[in-house]
C-alpha positions as MATLAB code, in Angstrom:
seq = 'MKTFIRISLCCLLFFYGKAQAQDVSTPGGYLSTISEKIKNINQTYINYLSAVSHGKSARKVEKLRLKTVDDIFNARGEVMGTGGFKGDKTLRDATAAYLKTCYLVFNEDYGKIVNMEEIAEQSYDAMEAYLLAQKKAGEKLEEAAELKNKMQKEFAAKYNIQLIDSKDELDAKMEKADRVNEYYNKIYLIFFKSYKQDAYLTDALNRNDISAVEQNRNALLNYSTEGLKQILDTKPFDGDGTILIACKNALLFYKELAEKKITNVTDFLLASENFNKTKKAFEAIPASKRTQTDIDKFNKGVNDINDGAKNFNKTNEEINKERNTVLKAWNNSVSKFMDDQMPYRK';
ca = [
     -84.919  -11.595   20.891;
     -84.320  -11.437   17.034;
     -82.457  -13.765   15.262;
     -79.562  -12.247   12.711;
     -79.347  -14.364    9.404;
     -76.953  -13.217    6.345;
     -78.810  -12.814    3.059;
     -76.372  -12.489   -0.015;
     -77.598  -11.161   -3.642;
     -77.077  -13.472   -6.140;
     -79.250  -13.244   -8.601;
     -79.742  -17.098   -8.320;
     -79.743  -18.126   -4.950;
     -79.711  -16.777   -1.378;
     -77.480  -18.243    1.191;
     -77.870  -17.797    4.870;
     -75.892  -18.273    8.069;
     -75.309  -21.867    9.511;
     -76.073  -20.743   12.835;
     -79.345  -23.208   14.041;
     -79.513  -25.098   10.135;
     -80.428  -28.145   11.836;
     -83.439  -26.532   14.273;
     -86.293  -26.287   12.421;
     -88.149  -25.737   15.321;
     -86.753  -21.819   15.406;
     -87.698  -19.590   12.336;
     -84.341  -18.820   11.790;
     -82.994  -21.823   11.928;
     -85.751  -23.153    9.653;
     -84.511  -20.073    7.441;
     -81.488  -21.793    6.993;
     -82.260  -25.215    6.585;
     -84.678  -24.476    3.657;
     -81.702  -22.214    1.937;
     -79.202  -25.102    2.607;
     -80.857  -27.693    0.093;
     -80.477  -25.333   -2.478;
     -76.948  -23.640   -1.701;
     -74.762  -25.825   -3.754;
     -77.122  -24.741   -7.579;
     -75.352  -21.281   -7.416;
     -71.749  -23.369   -7.603;
     -73.570  -25.468  -10.673;
     -74.513  -22.413  -12.217;
     -71.147  -19.962  -12.010;
     -69.366  -23.611  -13.412;
     -72.106  -23.869  -16.512;
     -71.065  -20.300  -17.118;
     -67.572  -20.269  -17.054;
     -67.804  -23.820  -19.097;
     -69.914  -21.532  -21.820;
     -67.430  -18.450  -21.573;
     -64.011  -20.623  -21.478;
     -64.630  -22.145  -24.982;
     -65.170  -25.706  -23.191;
     -66.312  -28.023  -26.185;
     -70.307  -28.066  -26.523;
     -70.788  -31.828  -24.931;
     -68.883  -30.822  -21.981;
     -71.081  -27.749  -21.733;
     -74.341  -29.546  -22.334;
     -73.607  -32.218  -19.839;
     -73.061  -29.268  -17.654;
     -76.271  -27.773  -18.542;
     -78.011  -31.069  -17.639;
     -76.258  -31.105  -14.332;
     -77.743  -28.086  -13.440;
     -81.387  -29.536  -14.228;
     -80.685  -32.324  -12.302;
     -79.302  -30.425   -9.427;
     -82.360  -28.343   -9.351;
     -84.751  -31.213   -9.507;
     -83.587  -32.757   -6.467;
     -83.287  -29.652   -4.921;
     -86.876  -28.479   -5.392;
     -87.625  -32.517   -4.053;
     -85.982  -31.751   -1.130;
     -87.469  -28.724   -0.431;
     -90.626  -29.798   -0.799;
     -89.905  -32.369    1.292;
     -89.619  -30.322    4.325;
     -92.567  -29.364    6.286;
     -94.108  -25.748    6.914;
     -92.899  -23.900    9.816;
     -95.288  -24.596   12.382;
     -98.187  -25.070    9.802;
     -96.302  -22.043    7.795;
     -95.823  -23.024    4.299;
     -95.336  -20.046    2.505;
     -91.483  -19.756    2.436;
     -91.155  -23.570    1.436;
     -93.781  -23.202   -1.427;
     -92.279  -19.936   -2.479;
     -88.551  -21.332   -2.585;
     -90.404  -24.502   -4.362;
     -91.877  -22.421   -6.987;
     -88.108  -20.286   -7.811;
     -86.759  -23.655   -7.926;
     -89.607  -25.165  -10.328;
     -88.876  -22.125  -12.763;
     -85.007  -22.069  -12.308;
     -85.723  -26.027  -13.727;
     -88.048  -24.808  -16.996;
     -85.731  -22.220  -17.702;
     -82.644  -24.658  -17.771;
     -84.624  -27.696  -19.034;
     -86.637  -25.944  -21.445;
     -85.357  -22.404  -22.564;
     -81.251  -22.742  -22.253;
     -82.246  -26.581  -24.171;
     -84.013  -24.497  -27.326;
     -80.712  -21.836  -26.978;
     -78.493  -24.905  -27.608;
     -80.576  -25.667  -30.481;
     -80.859  -21.870  -31.789;
     -77.274  -21.872  -31.557;
     -76.694  -24.447  -34.048;
     -78.518  -22.021  -36.943;
     -77.633  -18.202  -34.889;
     -74.193  -17.815  -37.334;
     -76.261  -18.115  -40.803;
     -77.814  -14.486  -40.272;
     -77.570  -11.384  -38.056;
     -81.308  -11.870  -37.087;
     -80.605  -15.558  -35.845;
     -78.056  -14.378  -34.435;
     -80.198  -11.476  -32.469;
     -82.583  -13.645  -31.843;
     -79.913  -16.055  -30.142;
     -78.582  -13.676  -27.744;
     -81.835  -12.177  -27.092;
     -83.187  -15.601  -26.124;
     -80.543  -16.161  -23.651;
     -80.653  -12.899  -22.115;
     -84.761  -13.657  -21.750;
     -84.220  -16.405  -20.187;
     -81.800  -14.849  -17.269;
     -84.646  -12.120  -16.725;
     -86.796  -14.820  -15.938;
     -84.329  -16.326  -13.363;
     -83.960  -12.398  -12.016;
     -87.886  -12.372  -11.741;
     -88.124  -15.393  -10.080;
     -85.625  -14.586   -7.672;
     -87.021  -11.387   -6.832;
     -90.322  -12.784   -6.153;
     -88.287  -15.836   -3.851;
     -86.219  -12.612   -2.056;
     -89.585  -10.790   -1.378;
     -91.529  -14.207    0.261;
     -87.994  -14.884    2.093;
     -87.939  -11.173    3.526;
     -92.182  -11.028    4.897;
     -91.066  -14.386    6.743;
     -88.263  -12.988    8.250;
     -90.577   -9.893    9.380;
     -93.198  -12.193   10.635;
     -91.496  -14.187   12.720;
     -88.714  -11.243   13.983;
     -86.000  -12.262   12.214;
     -83.143   -9.410   11.151;
     -81.880  -10.223    7.472;
     -78.129   -8.712    7.332;
     -77.628   -8.283    3.105;
     -74.205   -9.071    2.321;
     -72.016  -10.374   -0.286;
     -69.906  -13.091   -0.358;
     -67.479  -14.544   -2.707;
     -69.694  -16.285   -5.368;
     -72.378  -13.473   -5.201;
     -69.425  -11.282   -6.962;
     -69.007  -13.951   -9.281;
     -72.479  -14.392  -10.404;
     -72.749  -10.806  -10.947;
     -69.659   -9.774  -12.674;
     -70.458  -12.928  -14.585;
     -73.906  -11.183  -15.742;
     -72.298   -7.688  -16.653;
     -69.488   -9.850  -18.814;
     -72.131  -11.691  -20.892;
     -74.133   -8.327  -21.424;
     -71.016   -6.440  -22.408;
     -69.512   -8.856  -24.869;
     -72.515   -9.776  -26.745;
     -73.553   -6.095  -27.119;
     -69.940   -5.940  -28.620;
     -70.563   -9.136  -30.690;
     -73.459   -8.185  -32.389;
     -71.557   -4.771  -33.311;
     -69.040   -7.065  -34.901;
     -71.195  -10.012  -36.257;
     -73.164   -7.602  -38.380;
     -70.209   -6.684  -40.340;
     -68.529  -10.176  -40.309;
     -71.569  -11.550  -41.484;
     -72.106   -8.580  -44.312;
     -68.747   -9.608  -45.805;
     -69.594  -12.788  -46.169;
     -72.546  -12.400  -48.143;
     -70.038   -9.992  -50.220;
     -67.942  -12.985  -50.640;
     -70.625  -15.278  -51.725;
     -71.679  -12.372  -54.365;
     -68.227  -11.879  -55.706;
     -67.414  -16.144  -55.701;
     -70.663  -15.855  -57.894;
     -69.793  -13.283  -60.617;
     -73.063  -11.115  -59.878;
     -71.984   -7.837  -60.019;
     -75.390   -6.190  -58.979;
     -75.425   -8.502  -55.763;
     -71.741   -7.348  -55.176;
     -72.353   -3.725  -55.319;
     -75.433   -4.142  -52.771;
     -73.411   -5.997  -50.254;
     -70.353   -3.480  -50.431;
     -73.090   -0.832  -49.515;
     -74.560   -2.671  -46.992;
     -71.153   -3.627  -45.911;
     -69.815    0.440  -45.670;
     -73.465    1.369  -43.814;
     -73.130   -1.219  -41.228;
     -68.995   -0.990  -40.873;
     -69.547    2.848  -40.537;
     -72.376    2.563  -37.697;
     -70.235    0.492  -35.890;
     -67.361    2.831  -35.521;
     -70.084    5.320  -34.686;
     -71.400    2.689  -31.812;
     -67.951    1.956  -30.854;
     -66.462    5.309  -30.545;
     -69.645    5.709  -27.864;
     -68.891    2.304  -25.936;
     -66.350    2.644  -22.709;
     -63.971   -0.497  -21.845;
     -64.862   -3.082  -19.293;
     -63.656   -2.251  -16.228;
     -60.630   -0.894  -18.057;
     -60.368   -3.496  -19.996;
     -60.438   -2.287  -24.029;
     -59.516   -5.546  -25.315;
     -62.306   -6.851  -27.549;
     -63.473   -3.113  -27.710;
     -60.098   -2.713  -29.756;
     -60.151   -5.719  -32.019;
     -64.082   -4.938  -32.874;
     -62.680   -1.463  -34.397;
     -59.467   -3.071  -36.571;
     -62.326   -5.202  -37.919;
     -64.980   -2.538  -38.636;
     -61.859   -0.300  -40.200;
     -61.049   -3.519  -42.459;
     -64.368   -4.214  -43.053;
     -64.984    0.033  -44.035;
     -61.768    0.128  -46.052;
     -62.281   -3.137  -48.047;
     -66.246   -1.758  -48.941;
     -65.043    1.933  -49.562;
     -61.681    0.958  -51.505;
     -60.445   -2.651  -51.585;
     -63.312   -4.531  -53.415;
     -63.351   -1.830  -56.057;
     -60.161   -3.238  -58.266;
     -62.000   -6.573  -57.291;
     -65.526   -5.344  -58.895;
     -63.425   -3.325  -61.975;
     -62.076   -6.863  -63.002;
     -65.319   -8.606  -63.503;
     -66.904   -5.912  -65.055;
     -63.725   -5.762  -67.301;
     -64.618   -9.796  -67.414;
     -67.488   -9.442  -68.533;
     -67.136   -6.703  -70.887;
     -64.049   -9.198  -72.632;
     -66.615  -12.118  -72.570;
     -69.031  -10.384  -74.552;
     -65.880   -9.454  -77.094;
     -64.778  -12.948  -77.310;
     -68.270  -13.980  -78.232;
     -68.492  -11.506  -80.982;
     -65.251  -12.027  -82.452;
     -65.984  -16.061  -82.240;
     -69.382  -15.475  -84.571;
     -66.971  -13.979  -86.971;
     -65.958  -16.644  -89.442;
     -61.843  -17.384  -89.413;
     -61.854  -16.158  -93.241;
     -63.896  -12.728  -92.921;
     -61.969  -11.535  -89.610;
     -59.879   -8.530  -90.268;
     -56.219   -7.406  -88.905;
     -58.008   -5.386  -87.016;
     -60.699   -7.384  -84.968;
     -57.910   -9.798  -84.239;
     -55.497   -7.364  -82.825;
     -58.279   -5.927  -80.912;
     -59.185   -9.633  -79.757;
     -55.736   -9.999  -78.574;
     -55.781   -6.420  -76.959;
     -58.685   -7.922  -74.866;
     -56.629  -10.942  -74.198;
     -53.800   -9.117  -72.978;
     -55.621   -7.113  -70.452;
     -57.671   -9.707  -69.209;
     -54.296  -11.505  -68.205;
     -53.177   -8.215  -66.830;
     -56.240   -7.860  -64.816;
     -56.486  -11.397  -63.802;
     -53.033  -10.800  -62.138;
     -54.237   -7.906  -60.234;
     -57.392   -9.438  -59.187;
     -55.700  -12.120  -57.705;
     -53.297   -9.932  -55.833;
     -56.155   -8.137  -54.576;
     -57.851  -11.090  -53.272;
     -54.755  -12.633  -51.663;
     -53.834   -9.241  -49.863;
     -57.449   -9.137  -48.505;
     -57.945  -12.568  -47.476;
     -54.757  -12.151  -45.776;
     -55.884   -9.085  -44.108;
     -59.051  -10.704  -43.024;
     -57.738  -13.616  -42.050;
     -55.477  -11.574  -39.483;
     -58.130   -9.137  -38.538;
     -60.205  -12.302  -37.487;
     -57.271  -13.599  -35.701;
     -57.015  -10.919  -33.582;
     -60.730  -11.010  -32.865;
     -61.105  -14.498  -31.888;
     -57.695  -14.372  -29.777;
     -59.055  -10.544  -28.427;
     -62.158  -12.778  -27.303;
     -60.391  -15.467  -25.687;
     -57.969  -13.112  -23.653;
     -61.209  -10.878  -22.714;
     -63.301  -14.427  -20.846;
     -59.952  -15.410  -19.544;
     -59.301  -12.394  -17.520;
     -62.775  -11.169  -17.127;
     -65.375  -14.128  -16.745;
     -64.798  -15.870  -13.943;
     -63.701  -19.173  -13.093;
     -64.957  -21.924  -11.266;
     -62.843  -23.133   -8.038;
];
């Protein structure tokens, strides 16, 4: 007679029906008992993902990560404390090996990721490495889960247990959380590339480095143009275009800034540089030898640079105001997207 045990498709753990959960003398009961030892880890993990995605404090998120580490450690200890089924320890050892991988990922990989977060904002490469590290950590968990799943199926086949594939609410949450993170990271990198380049451009402007301004302006134009093409090829997430639209609007701002708006600023910087040369030459002429032409030319330069400064300040104010509006809209869109799409703990 075949025993029917339910197996979920969650990427982190597998749950089984509670039939015969305590009767380890039967293969179905043994299988259920092993899984019961670790069934709470999925909920701990979704709590962690929810806290990360919904903007909880770094301290609270780190506390949840450490709780996940502790839960995995305790679960592995309980699994290892379970004997084999009639001397067969393959399922126990496979589950323990899986939990060991989970422990290492959450304790070491995610620990390093927490540290990487501090420098991720410093450059596009650092941010890309930070997000890639998250992806690699997730892949390790998936690979470990697949291996454990394989061993579970072999155990079931060996002892004539039929596994029934099905998904529960937690499975659905886990799968959607993965999809949400993957989609958001893709859009975020497109946004961040131009966002960071704008910061470099602003720094060059503050240093009055005209050569650096031109280099960063061209880079911003290229990145924003490239980003807009990528956005056009990206579909909304399950019909939700919140962050897609916000990213597009940000890129349009950066593109217009690089193409047009920054021209008024760089023109003033060039005019200011030329005026400083004129001023230096004028001051080098002894007062007694200055002609009316010299004085008129200098005074005109003063008037021109003062007028230019007014336009420069006005343009800067407009750029900063629009930049703040765009960034606020982006941040709000991310919050809304995560609130709407990332599963919450219940």
